[in-house]
C-alpha positions in Angstrom: 26.8 -126.4 79.5 27.7 -126.6 75.8 30.8 -128.8 76.7 28.6 -131.0 78.8 26.2 -131.6 75.9 29.0 -132.4 73.5 30.7 -134.7 76.0 27.3 -136.4 76.6 26.7 -137.1 72.9 30.2 -138.3 72.3 30.0 -140.7 75.2 26.7 -142.0 73.8 28.3 -142.7 70.5 31.3 -144.4 72.1 29.2 -146.6 74.4 27.1 -147.7 71.5 30.1 -149.7 70.3 30.4 -151.4 73.8 26.8 -152.5 73.5 26.9 -153.6 69.8 24.8 -156.7 69.2 23.8 -158.4 66.1 20.2 -159.2 65.6 19.4 -163.0 65.6 19.0 -162.9 61.8 22.4 -161.4 61.3 24.0 -163.7 63.8 22.6 -166.7 62.0 23.8 -165.3 58.6 27.4 -165.0 59.9 27.3 -168.4 61.6 25.7 -170.2 58.7 28.2 -168.7 56.3 31.0 -170.1 58.5 29.5 -173.4 59.4 28.2 -174.5 56.1 31.5 -173.7 54.3 33.0 -177.0 55.5 32.3 -180.4 56.9 29.9 -179.9 59.8 31.8 -181.1 62.9 31.6 -180.3 66.6 34.9 -178.5 66.3 33.7 -176.4 63.4 30.5 -175.6 65.2 32.5 -174.4 68.3 34.9 -172.4 66.0 32.0 -170.7 64.1 30.2 -169.9 67.3 33.3 -168.2 68.6 33.9 -166.4 65.3 30.3 -165.2 65.1 30.4 -164.0 68.7 33.4 -161.8 67.9 31.3 -160.0 65.3 28.3 -159.9 67.7 30.5 -158.3 70.4 31.8 -155.6 68.1 29.1 -154.8 65.5 25.5 -153.9 65.3 23.6 -154.9 62.1 24.4 -151.5 60.5 28.0 -151.7 61.7 28.6 -155.1 60.2 27.2 -154.0 56.9 29.5 -151.0 56.9 32.5 -153.1 57.8 31.8 -155.6 55.1 31.5 -152.9 52.5 34.6 -151.1 53.6 36.8 -154.2 54.2 36.6 -155.5 50.7 38.0 -159.1 50.7 37.3 -160.3 54.2 39.9 -163.0 54.0 42.5 -160.2 53.9 41.1 -158.1 56.7 43.4 -157.9 59.7 40.4 -157.9 62.1 38.9 -161.0 60.5 42.3 -162.7 60.5 42.8 -161.9 64.2 39.4 -163.3 65.2 39.9 -166.4 63.0 43.2 -167.1 64.6 41.9 -166.6 68.2 39.0 -168.9 67.6 41.1 -171.5 65.8 43.6 -171.5 68.6 40.8 -171.9 71.1 39.1 -174.8 69.4 41.8 -176.8 67.6 
């Protein structure tokens, strides 16, 4: 029984990542930070939507705050670089 309870709680923790979603406010913050950093074009809008959706699929509001605090310079983060490249390649 003890093993079942431990397994149950571990699975809840791990499935929380699978259902990570940003709130609308956080999604807009990430998107606006991307979109308004350059000339607003259709390509940039598509890129920023893709980029923001990567964060949305992988982080909750609390998770993204922890990630930003622990990552330091986001331009050097391997995760951010990977997502940027994926979205750039998709929308160039």
